[in-house]
N, C-alpha and C positions, 0 to 999 in steps of 0.2 A: 311473518315477511321478515326478512333481512332489511335493517337499515343500511343504507349505503350514502357515504359522503360524494359530493361532486368529483373528486378527483382523490388519486392515490399514486405514491412512489415508492415503489420498493427496490432498495439498491444494496449493494455489498459485494463481498466477495465468497459468500455461502450460495454457490451456485445450486446446490442440492435444495437448499431451503427457500430459493426464490422460487426456483420450479415448483414445489410443492405449493407454496401461496399462491401462483399465477393459476395451477390447476383447480383449486379451491376456489378462487374469486371467478373462474370461468365456469365451473358447476355451479355455484350458486347464483350465477347471472341468468344461465341458461334455463334453470329450476323457477325463476322469478319472471324471466322475459321471453324464454324460448329461444330456440337457436336464431332465429331472425332479428332478435332483439340485440346480439353480441356480434361485435367486428372485430376481427383481429388482425392486427397490422405486423407484419413480420418481413425480413428483407430488404427489398427495396423499397416497398410500401410503408416502412416503418422510418418515415423520414419527416422531420418537423412540417415542411409545406403540405407534405401530404395528410398528416393527421390532423393540421388546421384546416385543410380543406375540407375535411370530413365531419370536422366538429361544427363548422358554418353551415354545410349542406342540410337541407330539410330531409325528413325521412317520415314515411308513413307507418312505421312501426308502432305500433300500441303498448303503451306502458313504458318503464324505464328502457333508456338506450345504453348501452355500454361498450366502450372502446377499450380493447385489450392490445398494448402497444408494447413491443419489445425493442433491444438494441439501445436506450436511451443513454447508455454510457458512451457511445460514439457520437453523438450530437455534439455540435460546436455551439459556444453563446451567441455568434451572429446569427446563426439561423434561428435559434429559440426565441431570440429577442425580436427577429423580424417576423416570423410565423406565428408560434405558439404563444408568447405574451399575451397578444390581443386575444387570442380564441380561448385562452384560460381564463380571461379577465370578464369573458361574456359567455359563460356556459350556461346552456339551457337547464331549467329547473329538474327534468327528467333525463337529465345526462349524466355519466359517469365514465371517467376518463381512467385508466389505471396504466402507470408508466412501469416498466420492468428493466433495470440496469445491471447486468453481470460484470460487477467490476472486476478489471484484470491488468496489471501493468501499468502501461499510461492511460487507459481509456477508464475514464471516472465520471462519474454524472456531474453534471453543471450546477452549480452554487445556483443559479438563475431559474433553473427549472425546479429546485427543490422550494424556493421563496416564492415562485409563483403558484405551485400546488398548495403550499400553506396559506395564502393570499386567496387563494379561491375557496377557502373553507374545507380545504382536503387534509390528507395525513400522508405523513414522510417517515418511512420505516426502514432501518439500515439492518441488513442480516450478515453479521461479520463471523468470520470462524475464529475460534478461540486459539490462542497459543499453544503449542504441543505441551509446554511443561504444563499447563492449566489443566490437560485433558483427565489424567488420573483422579485429581480430587473430584473433577466434575462428575466423572463415570460413579464414584463411590457416592456421590450425593445422588444422582440418579438411581442406582442402584436401592438406596434408602427408600426412595420415594415409591418402587413398584413393589417393594416388599422382600428385597434379599440384601444379603451383605456381601460386599466385594471388598476383599484386602488389596492393600497398596500394590503388591507385586501383581495379584491378577488384574486390577486395572492397568497397570503398565504393560502386561502382555497381551491385553486386548488391544490396546493402542497400537501394539508392534504388529500384530495379525492382521487389524483390520484397516490402519491407517488414521488419519487425522480428521476425516470428517465425521461431523459430531450425528448426522443424521445415519450413518452407517454403523458407527458405534453403538448407538441406542438401539438400533434394531438388532445388532447381535447380542447386545445386553437382555433385550428382550426377550430373545429366544433362550439365551441362558435360564432366564427367571422361570421360562415355562417349564422348561427341561426338568429344573429340580425343585421347584415347586416353592412356594411363599413360606418366608423365613430360613432359606436356605441360606449356608455360609459358603461362598462360590471362592476357591483359591486359583493359582497358576494352573496347576495341574487340570482343575475342569476346564478351564478357558482353551488350554493347550488341546485338550481332546474334542472339544465342542464347538469352538466358532468357527463359522462357515468362512470359506474361503471370500475373500473381498475384492473387490477392483485393485487395490494395491497388490495383491497377490498376483492377480493376472497380469499387473503391469510388468512384474518380475518375469511372469512367464512369458510375456512378450520379448523381453531384453534376452532370456535365456534362449528361446528359439532363435533368435537373432544371432546370436553369437556361436550359437551350434551350425549355423549356415541353414536353417530349414526355412526356407523363405514362405513356404506354402503355410506352414503351420503358424508362422509370423505373422502372416496376411490374416490369416483365421482369428487368430487371437486379436489383433488391432479392429478387425469388424465388429468384434462381440464388444469391445469396449467401446466403439464407436455408437452401437447400438444402444449401449445403456446410457447413452449422453455425453460421454468423454470427448471434450474438444481437442483437437491435436495441439492446441497451444499448451494446455494442462499436462499432456502427455509427454511432450516434448520435456518439459522442466523436470517431470517424474523420472523419466527415463535416463536424463542427463545425470540427475542427481543420483539415482540408485548405479549408473555404470559407474560415474566417478568415485563412489565409495568404494567400490567392490574393487574397481582398479586400484586405487592406494593399498588394499590389503593383499591383492594379487601381487605388486611389487614388492611388498614387505616379504610375503612367502617366498618368492623366489628370491630374495636376498637372504634367506635363511632364517628369519624369525619363525618362532612358532606360535599357536594361537593363543596361548597364556600371556605371552608378551605383546602381542597385537592389541589384545583385549585390554590390558593395563595401561596401553597408551594411546587410548582412543577413549572418547565420551559417547554416550547414548544407552539404551536400553539393552542389556543383556541379551535377552532373546533375539533382538534385532542383529547385534552383533555377531552371535553364533550363526545365526543364518547368513550372513554377507560373508563369513570365514568360508561358510560349506560352498556359496556359490562362486567364490574367487579359486576355490580348489577345483571347481568343474571348468573351470574356463582358464585363460591366461592373459598375461598384460598385453601382448601384441594386439590379440584380437578384440580386448576391451577398448584399447585406443583407437583404433579403426571404427570401431561403433559410436565412440565418443566424437570422433571427428566428422562423421557422417550426421549423428544429432545435432552437432553445431551448424554444418552446413542446412539441415531442415528448420533449425529454429530461426536464421537469417530469412530463409524462402519465406516462412509464414510470418514473416516482419515486412512484408512487402517487397523482397528480393526477387519474387517470382509473380509471374502472371497466372500460374495454375492455382488450381485450388487446393486449400489445406489437405483433405483428404488424399488427393493425387499426389502430393508431395510425399504425404506420409509412406503412402505405398512404394512410391518411387524410391525412398529412402531405405525402405524394408528390403527392397530387391538389391540396393547395392551394398548394404550390409551383409546379406545374406550370401552375396557372391563373392 
């Protein structure tokens, strides 16, 4: 039987890894105490006063009681101090509470909550994403760990294809290892041929359908991304960055520069630059500029400038850009 601490706080900007840890904890908890012994707090119920009230409430559940709480990155110090600190200082012997904080932008977990979890005898863990320049070397190390060899160019190509999320990179690397077998030497050509399309590619697929004016296809692409757990906030950042990069290239192409001149004056992975140039050739600067303006409006809307939900704002922006 697994040993559990009284409290956990898992936070950071690696949302995929945090989601995996939450799912793993819930599965372990349900195996130990059954579904009746696990309480989940999300949305409006994931507030310090509500969680504190649940911790103080009596329960007739048999065995260890688990409380899994999302959204801790949005809590204010005053609410934590008033409601949660007393509750965490008096946890029952058969109670485990786990807080999950998906940090992004100005939303950061409170240091008070981290100290309270540690003081209660719990564990605090940060899940951070790596910097882009560190990923190829990390991939080479992971390749060696699973029994294959990945050269530097292949690692760079894999990052260019899949994006910068470590869990996705590792899954694609494992697929390559299974395909080519133990001891295989994997180069850029193998990566180009075998790497599966990732959500980063789907993000550009969304942009491509938008600038082409295909609102129906763009909406389908967004809904697929949303079903994978992609937040509107993250998508807006990725979309705006991609459109901005391609817009610069499109403007340079329209000014008469050739692809070699453009590549010589830009930093970045060569595979990624080739794709950006191809994308710019399929579009034009005016259309990309209009798309970027709409994305800027969407970003403002998702940061409190609108009373509509983020998904509604996203679909509205898709219609505006496609029109």
